[in-house]
C-alpha positions in Angstrom: -26.6 6.2 7.7 -25.2 8.6 5.2 -22.3 11.1 5.2 -24.7 13.9 6.0 -24.9 12.5 9.5 -21.4 13.7 10.2 -22.4 17.4 9.7 -19.4 18.1 7.5 -18.9 21.5 6.0 -20.8 22.0 2.7 -17.5 22.5 0.8 -16.3 19.1 2.1 -19.6 17.4 1.2 -19.1 18.7 -2.3 -16.0 16.6 -2.5 -17.7 13.6 -0.9 -20.5 13.7 -3.5 -18.1 14.3 -6.4 -16.4 11.0 -5.5 -19.8 9.2 -5.3 -19.6 8.4 -1.6 -23.0 7.5 -0.3 -22.8 5.2 2.7 -19.9 5.3 5.1 -17.8 2.1 5.6 -17.7 0.6 9.1 -14.3 2.1 9.9 -15.6 5.5 8.8 -18.8 5.2 10.9 -16.8 4.3 14.0 -13.7 6.5 13.6 -15.0 9.8 12.2 -17.1 10.9 15.2 -14.4 10.5 17.9 -11.8 12.1 15.6 -14.1 15.0 15.0 -14.4 15.3 18.8 -10.6 15.7 19.0 -9.9 12.3 20.6 -6.7 10.3 19.8 -7.5 7.1 18.0 -6.2 3.7 17.2 -7.8 2.3 14.0 -7.3 -1.4 13.4 -8.6 -2.5 10.0 -7.4 -4.5 7.0 -6.6 -2.8 3.7 -9.4 -1.6 1.5 -11.8 -0.7 4.3 -11.9 3.1 3.6 -9.6 4.3 6.4 -8.0 7.1 4.4 -11.3 9.0 4.2 -11.9 8.2 7.8 -9.1 10.5 8.8 -9.0 12.9 5.8 -12.6 14.1 6.3 -12.2 15.1 9.9 -8.8 16.7 9.1 -10.4 18.9 6.4 -13.2 19.8 8.8 -10.8 20.9 11.5 -8.4 22.8 9.3 -11.2 24.9 7.8 -11.2 26.8 11.2 -7.4 27.2 11.3 -5.1 29.9 9.8 -4.0 29.2 6.2 -0.5 28.9 4.9 0.9 26.7 7.7 1.0 23.0 8.1 -1.9 21.9 10.3 -2.0 18.2 9.6 0.9 15.7 9.0 0.3 12.2 7.7 3.3 9.8 7.8 3.1 7.0 5.2 5.5 4.1 4.7 5.7 4.2 0.9 5.5 6.7 -1.9 2.6 4.9 -3.4 0.5 5.2 -0.2 1.6 8.8 0.2 0.4 9.6 -3.3 -2.9 7.8 -2.8 -3.6 9.8 0.4 -2.6 13.0 -1.3 -5.1 12.3 -4.1 -7.8 11.6 -1.5 -7.1 14.8 0.4 -7.0 16.8 -2.9 -10.3 15.3 -4.2 -12.2 15.4 -1.0 -11.0 19.0 -0.3 -11.3 20.3 -3.8 -13.8 23.1 -2.8 -12.3 23.9 0.7 -9.3 25.9 -0.5 -7.0 23.7 1.7 -3.8 22.8 0.0 -2.1 19.4 0.3 1.3 18.0 -0.9 3.1 14.7 -0.8 6.8 14.5 0.3 8.9 11.5 -0.5 12.4 10.6 -1.8 13.4 9.8 -5.3 12.5 13.2 -6.7 14.2 16.6 -6.5 13.7 18.5 -3.3 13.5 21.8 -5.2 10.0 21.4 -6.3 9.0 20.3 -2.8 10.7 23.4 -1.4 8.8 25.7 -3.8 5.5 24.2 -2.8 6.3 24.5 0.9 7.3 28.1 0.5 3.9 28.8 -1.2 2.2 27.4 1.8 0.3 24.2 2.4 -2.0 23.0 5.1 -1.7 19.2 4.8 1.5 17.3 4.3 1.6 13.6 3.5 5.2 12.4 3.9 7.5 9.4 3.9 9.8 9.4 7.0 13.1 9.6 5.3 12.5 12.6 3.1 10.6 14.4 5.9 13.6 14.0 8.1 15.8 15.5 5.3 13.6 18.6 5.3 13.6 18.8 9.1 17.4 18.6 9.3 17.7 21.3 6.6 15.1 23.5 8.2 13.0 23.6 5.1 9.7 22.5 6.7 8.0 23.8 9.8 5.8 21.2 11.7 5.6 23.2 14.9 1.9 24.1 14.3 0.7 20.6 13.4 -2.6 20.0 15.1 -3.3 16.5 13.8 -0.7 13.8 13.3 -1.6 10.6 11.4 0.7 7.5 11.5 -0.7 5.4 8.7 0.1 1.7 8.2 2.1 1.6 11.5 2.8 -2.1 11.3 4.2 -1.6 7.8 6.4 1.2 9.2 7.8 -1.3 11.7 8.4 -3.9 9.0 10.4 -1.4 7.0 12.5 -0.2 10.0 11.0 3.3 10.1 10.1 3.4 13.9 13.4 5.2 14.8 12.7 7.8 12.1 9.2 8.3 13.4 10.5 8.9 16.9 13.0 11.4 15.4 10.1 13.2 13.8 8.1 13.2 17.0 10.9 15.0 18.8 10.4 17.9 16.4 6.7 18.3 17.4 6.6 20.2 20.6 3.0 21.4 20.4 0.2 19.2 21.9 -1.7 17.5 19.1 -4.3 15.0 18.2 -2.7 11.7 17.1 -4.3 9.0 15.0 -2.6 5.7 14.4 -3.9 3.2 11.8 -2.6 -0.3 11.5 -3.7 -3.8 10.4 -2.0 -5.5 13.3 -0.5 -4.5 16.6 2.9 -6.0 17.2 4.6 -5.2 20.5 6.7 -2.3 19.1 3.6 -0.6 17.8 1.9 -1.1 21.2 4.9 0.6 22.9 4.7 3.5 20.4 1.0 3.9 21.2 1.8 4.2 24.9 4.5 6.8 24.2 2.6 9.2 21.9 -1.2 8.7 22.2 -3.3 10.1 25.1 -6.3 8.0 26.2 -7.0 6.8 22.7 -10.2 5.4 21.4 -9.7 2.0 19.8 -11.7 1.2 16.7 -11.3 -2.3 15.3 -13.2 -3.6 12.3 -13.5 -7.4 12.4 -10.7 -9.9 12.3 -7.8 -9.5 10.0 -9.0 -11.9 7.3 -8.9 -11.9 3.6 -12.0 -10.5 1.8 -14.7 -13.1 1.2 -14.8 -12.1 -2.5 -11.3 -13.7 -3.0 -10.8 -17.4 -3.8 -7.5 -19.1 -2.8 -5.5 -21.8 -4.6 -2.1 -23.3 -4.1 0.1 -24.5 -7.0 2.8 -26.9 -5.7 5.8 -26.7 -7.9 9.6 -27.0 -7.7 11.5 -23.8 -7.4 13.2 -24.1 -10.7 9.9 -24.7 -12.5 8.2 -21.5 -11.2 9.1 -19.3 -14.3 7.7 -21.8 -16.8 4.6 -22.4 -14.6 4.0 -18.7 -14.4 4.1 -18.2 -18.1 1.8 -21.2 -18.8 -0.7 -20.1 -16.0 -0.9 -16.6 -17.5 -1.5 -18.0 -21.0 -4.2 -20.5 -19.9 -6.1 -18.3 -17.4 -8.7 -15.7 -18.3 -7.5 -12.6 -16.6 -8.0 -8.8 -16.7 -4.9 -7.5 -14.9 -2.5 -9.6 -12.8 -0.3 -8.6 -9.9 2.6 -10.9 -9.4 4.5 -10.7 -6.0 8.1 -11.8 -5.5 10.1 -11.8 -2.3 13.1 -9.7 -3.6 13.7 -6.8 -5.8 16.2 -8.8 -7.9 13.6 -11.5 -8.6 10.9 -9.0 -9.5 13.3 -7.6 -12.1 14.1 -10.9 -13.7 10.5 -12.3 -13.6 9.5 -9.1 -15.4 12.2 -9.7 -18.0 11.2 -13.3 -18.4 7.5 -12.4 -19.1 8.5 -9.5 -21.4 10.6 -11.9 -23.5 7.6 -14.2 -23.6 5.4 -11.5 -25.1 3.5 -10.3 -22.1 2.8 -6.6 -21.6 4.6 -6.3 -18.2 6.0 -3.7 -15.9 8.1 -4.0 -12.7 7.6 -2.2 -9.4 10.3 -2.4 -6.7 12.2 -0.2 -4.3 15.3 0.5 -6.5 13.3 2.4 -9.1 13.1 6.2 -9.4 9.8 7.8 -8.7 9.3 8.5 -12.4 9.8 4.8 -13.1 7.4 3.7 -10.4 4.8 6.2 -11.6 5.2 5.0 -15.2 4.6 1.4 -14.1 1.6 2.3 -12.0 0.0 4.5 -14.6 0.5 1.9 -17.3 -1.0 -0.8 -15.1 -4.0 1.3 -14.2 -4.8 2.3 -17.8 -4.3 -1.2 -19.2 -1.1 -0.6 -21.1 0.5 -3.3 -18.9 -1.6 -6.3 -18.1 0.9 -7.8 -15.6 2.7 -5.9 -12.8 5.6 -7.8 -11.1 6.3 -6.3 -7.7 7.7 -6.7 -4.3 5.7 -6.1 -1.2 6.0 -2.4 -1.9 2.7 -2.9 -3.9 0.9 -4.8 -1.1 -0.4 -1.6 0.4 -1.5 1.7 -1.1 -1.9 0.3 -4.6 -5.3 1.6 -5.6 -6.2 -0.3 -8.8 -9.8 -1.6 -8.8 -9.7 -4.1 -11.7 -7.0 -6.5 -10.6 -8.5 -9.9 -11.3 -5.7 -12.1 -10.1 -2.9 -11.9 -7.5 -0.1 -14.5 -8.0 2.3 -15.1 -5.2 5.3 -16.2 -7.1 7.1 -16.5 -3.8 5.2 -17.3 -0.6 5.0 -14.3 1.7 6.8 -14.4 5.0 3.7 -14.0 7.2 -0.1 -14.3 7.2 -0.4 -10.6 7.5 1.7 -10.1 4.3 -0.5 -12.6 2.5 -3.7 -10.7 3.5 -2.2 -7.4 2.3 -1.1 -8.9 -1.0 -4.3 -10.5 -1.9 -6.2 -7.5 -0.7 -5.3 -5.9 -4.0 -8.0 -8.1 -5.7 -11.6 -8.7 -4.9 -12.2 -5.0 -4.1 -15.4 -3.0 -4.0 -17.6 -6.1 -4.2 -15.8 -7.7 -7.2 -14.5 -11.2 -7.1 -10.8 -12.1 -7.4 -8.4 -15.0 -7.4 -5.3 -15.5 -5.4 -2.8 -18.2 -6.7 0.2 -19.1 -4.6 3.2 -21.1 -5.8 4.4 -23.4 -3.0 7.5 -25.5 -2.5 8.2 -28.0 0.2 9.9 -25.2 2.2 6.6 -23.4 2.4 4.7 -26.1 4.4 4.7 -24.2 7.7 3.3 -21.1 6.1 0.6 -23.1 4.3 -0.5 -24.5 7.6 -0.6 -21.0 9.1 -2.7 -19.8 6.2 -5.1 -22.7 6.5 -5.4 -22.0 10.2 -6.2 -18.4 9.5 -8.8 -19.3 6.8 -10.2 -22.1 9.0 -10.3 -24.4 6.0 -7.9 -26.4 3.8 -6.6 -24.5 0.7 -7.3 -26.0 -2.6 -4.2 -27.6 -4.3 -4.2 -27.3 -8.1 -2.1 -28.6 -11.0 -2.1 -26.9 -14.4 -3.3 -29.3 -17.1 -0.6 -30.0 -19.7 2.3 -28.6 -17.7 5.3 -30.8 -17.4 6.0 -30.9 -13.6 8.8 -33.5 -14.2 10.9 -31.4 -16.5 14.6 -31.9 -15.7 16.0 -28.7 -17.2 15.7 -25.7 -14.9 14.5 -22.4 -16.2 17.3 -20.3 -17.7 18.4 -17.5 -15.5 17.1 -19.0 -12.3 19.5 -21.9 -11.7 22.0 -20.0 -9.7 21.8 -18.0 -6.5 21.3 -14.2 -6.9 24.9 -13.6 -5.8 26.2 -15.8 -8.6 24.1 -14.2 -11.4 25.0 -11.2 -13.4 22.5 -8.5 -12.4 21.1 -6.2 -15.0 18.6 -3.7 -13.6 15.2 -3.4 -15.2 12.7 -0.8 -14.4 9.3 0.5 -15.4 10.7 2.7 -18.1 12.7 -0.2 -19.6 9.7 -2.4 -19.4 7.5 0.2 -21.1 10.0 0.7 -24.0 10.8 -3.0 -24.5 7.6 -4.7 -23.9 
């Protein structure tokens, strides 16, 4: 089956063809028809399955018949990065439709957003906090929204955004079509579904499992030896680009500093950075200026970089879902990838959970020539975060220094 089977407007098909889309993915095949029929929908699919186009294409089709200059579709995204990715998809797919899109998120001046809103847009992709700022100030009108998309709903819950979403919903008085996409369905998301969706169609694409193109390996190591092991592993492993995940913003900063001092071309991505710093890090990682990106889970979704050869979990994620989303950044679009995870004795329960998920034991590896019995802990990681003098590092600092 091809995209022609959806009977999309020729101006939309121009965007589809420009992006080289030929065969719809499973989520697109199953979700696009009911969305185009006006049904509410729950889409359950892991990252990298093509869900963004699954809702953007029907939105473009619907808004072609609506008055211009007012917001007809609202997409709520948990992170700036995902909002930007969705904005790019809407812009590229709708390049010949005349429909205008914009992304709204914090960390940048509201003035530019205000000017674009005044000029008139039809599609808004927004993070909850900044959207509420505009609603409270009366600078955005969502009273005519016909399609609402809540994207990465489980991530919204993880980040504490559900109260904000409920606040946004109170400002939407007009009946609308609601689409909710999520990788998992925790109880809070189920309650939200019951509150805001009307007789939804449920589309679920397979089990939530890591891609078959990714291989998994565990590296048992003491906590204090992780910095040295990371440096040696990067030096001795053939890589293209590497995404390193840490549990905290503070540790992401300091791991990036450590790698920069060791001569690696590295950037850092974490929530305390400005939007300019985040974009500098992402652009540099995409174009190869940085070969290593050290990040918190902010990069586990919505990071659209196709050539990530390795994901390294410097810290074990706190759930199997988080693990799936992290390693979903590699092994994309048919390419192979490697997922390395540093594990300590405290990580044993999560290792068991991952092996249960994968239905097989995970390979344990040691790095040849590395001194696992070293007695001297790595400098800068011997004390707790509260005891250490913190010096912020961001993408701009990384770019200039490394």
